[in-house]
C-alpha positions as CSV (number, residue, x, y, z in Angstrom):
1,M,174.3,148.7,255.5
2,E,171.5,149.3,258.4
3,G,167.7,149.3,258.0
4,A,165.0,147.6,256.3
5,V,163.6,148.0,253.0
6,T,160.8,150.3,252.5
7,E,157.3,149.7,251.8
8,E,157.6,151.6,248.6
9,I,159.7,148.6,247.2
10,G,157.1,145.8,248.5
11,E,157.5,142.4,249.8
12,T,158.2,140.5,247.7
13,V,162.4,142.1,246.8
14,R,165.1,139.3,247.1
15,W,167.4,139.7,250.0
16,G,170.1,140.1,247.8
17,V,168.4,142.8,245.8
18,Q,167.8,144.3,249.0
19,R,171.5,144.5,249.9
20,R,172.4,146.2,246.7
21,L,170.2,149.1,247.1
22,E,171.0,149.3,250.5
23,F,174.5,149.5,249.5
24,I,173.9,152.4,246.5
25,D,172.1,154.2,249.3
26,F,175.4,153.6,251.3
27,R,177.9,154.9,249.2
28,L,175.8,157.7,247.9
29,F,175.4,159.1,251.4
30,W,179.0,158.6,253.0
31,D,181.1,158.5,249.9
32,G,179.0,161.0,247.8
33,R,179.5,158.7,244.3
34,F,179.3,155.4,243.2
35,N,179.5,153.7,239.6
36,R,178.1,150.4,238.4
37,R,181.6,148.5,238.5
38,D,181.2,149.1,242.4
39,L,178.3,147.3,242.3
40,A,179.0,144.9,240.0
41,E,182.6,144.0,242.0
42,T,181.2,144.1,245.6
43,F,178.4,141.6,245.1
44,G,179.9,139.5,242.0
45,I,177.2,140.6,239.9
46,S,176.8,141.2,236.3
47,A,176.8,144.4,234.6
48,Q,173.7,143.8,233.2
49,Q,172.2,143.2,236.8
50,A,174.0,146.3,238.5
51,S,172.1,148.2,235.9
52,S,169.2,146.9,236.5
53,D,169.7,147.5,240.1
54,I,170.5,151.3,239.6
55,A,167.2,151.5,237.8
56,Q,165.1,150.2,240.9
57,Y,167.0,152.2,242.9
58,T,166.5,154.9,241.0
59,A,162.6,154.3,240.6
60,L,162.4,154.3,244.3
61,A,164.3,157.4,245.2
62,P,164.3,159.6,242.0
63,G,165.8,162.4,243.5
64,N,168.8,160.8,245.3
65,L,171.3,160.3,242.4
66,V,172.6,162.1,239.3
67,Y,174.7,160.9,236.7
68,D,177.4,162.4,235.6
69,Q,179.1,161.7,232.3
70,T,182.4,163.0,232.8
71,L,183.2,161.0,236.1
72,K,180.9,158.0,234.4
73,A,179.6,158.0,238.0
74,Y,176.5,158.4,239.8
75,Q,176.6,161.2,242.5
76,R,174.6,162.3,245.6
77,A,172.0,164.6,244.5
78,P,171.4,167.7,246.3
79,T,167.8,166.6,247.1
80,Y,169.1,163.0,248.5
81,E,167.7,161.4,251.6
82,P,168.7,158.2,252.9
83,K,165.6,155.5,252.1
84,L,167.0,152.3,252.8
85,M,169.7,152.9,255.7
86,H,169.8,154.6,259.1
87,A,172.7,157.3,258.7
88,S,174.4,156.1,262.1
89,A,177.9,158.2,262.8
90,E,179.0,156.0,265.4
91,R,178.4,152.9,263.1
92,Y,180.5,154.5,260.5
93,L,183.2,155.7,263.1
94,L,183.2,152.3,264.7
95,Q,184.1,150.5,261.6
96,L,187.0,153.0,261.1
97,V,188.6,152.2,264.6
98,A,187.8,148.5,263.3
99,I,189.7,148.6,260.5
100,E,192.5,150.6,262.3
101,N,193.1,148.0,264.8
102,R,192.8,145.4,262.1
103,W,189.9,143.8,263.9
104,M,188.3,143.7,260.0
105,R,189.6,144.4,256.8
106,Q,188.2,147.2,254.8
107,E,186.8,145.0,251.9
108,D,184.6,143.5,254.5
109,T,182.8,146.7,255.2
110,W,181.2,148.9,251.7
111,F,183.7,151.8,252.1
112,D,185.2,153.0,249.2
113,N,187.6,155.3,250.1
114,T,188.7,156.3,254.1
115,P,189.8,159.5,255.6
116,P,192.7,159.2,257.3
117,I,192.7,157.9,261.1
118,E,194.9,157.4,263.7
119,N,194.1,155.5,267.0
120,V,195.9,156.2,270.1
121,S,194.5,153.6,272.0
122,L,197.4,151.0,273.1
123,L,196.8,147.7,271.0
124,R,195.8,144.6,273.0
125,K,196.0,141.1,271.3
126,R,193.3,139.7,269.4
127,T,190.9,137.8,271.5
128,D,190.9,134.0,270.0
129,A,187.6,133.1,268.4
130,R,187.8,129.6,269.4
131,I,187.7,131.1,273.1
132,L,184.8,133.2,272.8
133,L,182.9,130.7,271.2
134,H,183.6,128.6,274.2
135,L,182.6,131.1,276.3
136,L,179.1,131.8,274.3
137,D,178.4,128.1,274.1
138,A,178.4,127.8,278.0
139,I,176.5,131.1,278.1
140,N,173.9,129.3,276.1
141,Q,173.9,126.2,277.7
142,R,174.2,127.6,281.4
143,G,177.4,125.7,281.7
144,Q,180.6,125.8,283.3
145,L,183.9,125.6,281.7
146,E,187.7,125.4,283.1
147,I,189.7,128.5,281.9
148,Q,193.5,129.4,281.9
149,Y,193.2,132.8,283.3
150,K,196.2,135.3,284.1
151,S,195.5,137.6,286.7
152,I,197.2,141.0,287.8
153,T,195.2,140.7,291.2
154,G,194.0,137.7,292.3
155,S,195.4,133.9,292.7
156,P,198.8,133.1,290.9
157,E,197.1,129.7,290.1
158,P,196.4,130.1,285.9
159,R,193.0,127.7,285.8
160,R,189.5,128.7,287.2
161,V,186.0,127.0,287.1
162,I,183.7,129.8,285.7
163,A,180.3,129.6,284.9
164,P,179.6,132.6,282.2
165,H,176.1,134.2,281.8
166,A,177.1,137.6,280.0
167,L,179.4,139.7,278.3
168,F,180.0,143.6,278.4
169,H,182.6,146.4,277.1
170,A,183.9,149.0,279.6
171,V,186.8,151.0,279.5
172,G,188.3,149.8,275.8
173,R,188.0,145.7,277.6
174,W,185.4,142.7,276.8
175,Y,184.7,141.0,280.0
176,V,182.6,137.9,280.7
177,R,180.3,138.1,283.7
178,A,180.9,134.5,285.7
179,W,180.6,132.5,288.7
180,S,183.7,131.5,290.1
181,T,184.0,127.9,292.0
182,E,187.6,129.3,293.5
183,H,186.5,132.4,295.1
184,S,182.4,131.1,295.4
185,D,181.6,134.6,293.8
186,F,180.4,136.3,290.6
187,R,182.9,138.4,289.2
188,D,184.6,140.2,285.9
189,Y,186.6,138.3,283.9
190,N,188.8,140.2,281.1
191,L,189.0,138.4,278.0
192,F,192.1,139.4,276.5
193,R,193.5,137.2,279.8
194,I,191.9,133.9,278.8
195,D,194.1,131.7,277.3
196,Q,192.5,128.6,277.1
197,A,189.0,127.2,277.8
198,G,187.8,123.7,278.2
199,D,185.0,121.3,277.8
200,I,181.5,122.4,279.1
201,T,179.8,120.9,281.6
202,A,176.8,121.9,284.1
203,A,176.5,124.6,286.1
204,A,176.9,124.2,289.7
205,I,175.1,128.1,290.2
206,D,172.2,129.6,289.2
207,H,173.3,132.8,287.5
208,T,169.6,135.3,288.9
209,L,171.6,135.1,292.7
210,D,174.1,137.9,290.8
211,F,172.2,140.2,292.2
212,E,174.8,142.9,291.0
213,W,174.1,142.3,287.5
214,M,170.7,141.7,288.1
215,H,169.4,145.2,289.5
216,E,170.3,148.5,288.0
217,I,170.9,151.9,289.5
218,D,170.5,155.5,288.2
219,L,173.5,157.8,288.2
220,I,173.0,161.2,288.4
221,L,175.6,163.2,286.8
222,A,176.3,166.7,286.6
223,P,178.9,168.9,285.5
224,N,181.7,169.5,288.2
225,P,180.4,172.8,289.6
226,A,184.0,174.5,290.0
227,L,184.4,174.5,286.0
228,S,183.8,177.7,284.6
229,E,179.9,178.7,283.1
230,S,181.4,178.3,279.5
231,Q,182.9,174.7,280.5
232,Q,179.8,173.4,282.0
233,A,177.8,174.7,279.1
234,A,180.1,172.4,276.6
235,L,179.5,169.7,279.1
236,H,175.7,169.9,278.8
237,A,175.7,170.0,275.1
238,E,178.2,166.9,274.5
239,Y,176.1,164.6,276.7
240,D,172.7,166.5,275.8
241,M,171.7,167.0,279.3
242,T,168.3,168.1,280.4
243,E,168.4,170.8,283.0
244,G,172.1,170.4,283.7
245,R,172.0,166.5,284.8
246,L,172.3,163.3,283.0
247,V,170.9,160.4,284.1
248,V,172.8,157.0,283.1
249,T,171.1,154.1,284.0
250,K,173.8,150.9,284.7
251,R,173.6,147.5,286.4
252,L,175.1,147.7,289.7
253,S,178.2,145.6,289.4
254,Q,179.1,147.7,285.9
255,T,179.2,151.3,287.6
256,F,182.5,150.1,289.3
257,Y,184.0,150.8,285.5
258,L,182.0,153.9,285.1
259,M,183.1,155.3,288.5
260,T,186.7,154.1,287.3
261,E,186.9,156.0,284.0
262,H,185.5,159.3,285.2
263,N,187.2,159.3,288.5
264,F,183.6,159.6,290.1
265,D,185.3,157.2,293.1
266,V,187.5,159.6,294.0
267,A,186.5,162.7,296.5
268,P,185.2,165.7,294.9
269,D,187.9,168.8,295.1
270,T,190.7,166.0,295.4
271,L,191.4,166.4,291.3
272,P,191.5,169.5,289.2
273,P,188.4,170.0,287.5
274,G,189.5,169.3,284.0
275,K,190.3,166.1,285.5
276,Q,187.4,165.1,287.0
277,Q,184.8,167.3,284.4
278,L,181.9,165.1,285.6
279,V,180.4,164.5,289.3
280,L,178.3,161.7,290.8
281,L,175.8,163.5,292.5
282,N,174.3,160.0,294.3
283,R,177.7,159.0,294.7
284,D,176.9,157.6,298.5
285,E,173.4,155.8,297.0
286,V,175.2,153.9,294.3
287,V,178.2,152.5,296.5
288,N,175.7,151.5,298.9
289,A,173.4,150.2,296.6
290,R,176.9,147.9,294.7
291,T,178.0,146.4,298.8
292,T,174.1,145.5,299.5
293,A,173.6,143.7,296.6
294,R,176.8,141.9,296.9
295,K,176.1,141.0,300.7
296,L,172.5,139.6,299.7
297,S,174.0,137.6,296.6
298,I,176.5,135.9,299.1
299,D,173.7,135.3,301.5
300,A,171.5,133.7,298.6
301,I,174.3,131.8,297.7
302,E,175.0,130.5,300.9
303,R,171.1,129.3,301.5
304,A,170.9,127.8,298.0
305,S,173.8,125.6,298.4
306,R,172.6,124.0,301.8
């Protein structure tokens, strides 16, 4: 479902036709086949219009499909090459996970059949769309709002006033990065723990003072040297390393989650190599940069509030 129509189609093709041609390309690539009824039922068009779309796709990519009289379906030809979509395995797999987790319905995708899939992650409650909308509005308006939040580490007081300025995903959770008026600090709030969101008012702080968010750092990663050569080679391939190294650029505030997820926050040789497959070569630099940015941010906030 991704990608723009190529120049071969021309700029005059209507958006609806473009989407239907992309659907044909998608089904051929992932399912290996489709028929006229698939096209008609998915888009609510007539059989005649579906036939016209198929003819247009065939003219664009004559070597991509063959018609099977027995199956009464068009099948992927051996010479098939994607014409209208970006063949993203990650997008395909993420949609499978979304269907399995009940985040989206299969009919909201272009899948015909899906392979057997099992999700071994713990399912969390769904985020209330209205709460997310309030947070997005606050971000867009550079405002603040009161939320009801269930914290497991901080104050038992459930109500907080925050000024959100960004969303991010880490370790299977969605977070909102926000200024906390209660703590006079920038913090991360787990979306799954926000129960209510109130009206938006003007924010009392400039989000650009969140230096931990505004500044990035390179994390230099390598296979744990305690692993065997073959195990290290497998990690080289998995992470597409260059000369045995992987450089990942992250916001300073987000390095905490990456370090926690991969046990980079644990001193070397503390865990078995299998539990710490990668090591962070510049660990002290990352930790010190995050600490320094936090202190500079606090000092800047104090100056701005005088």
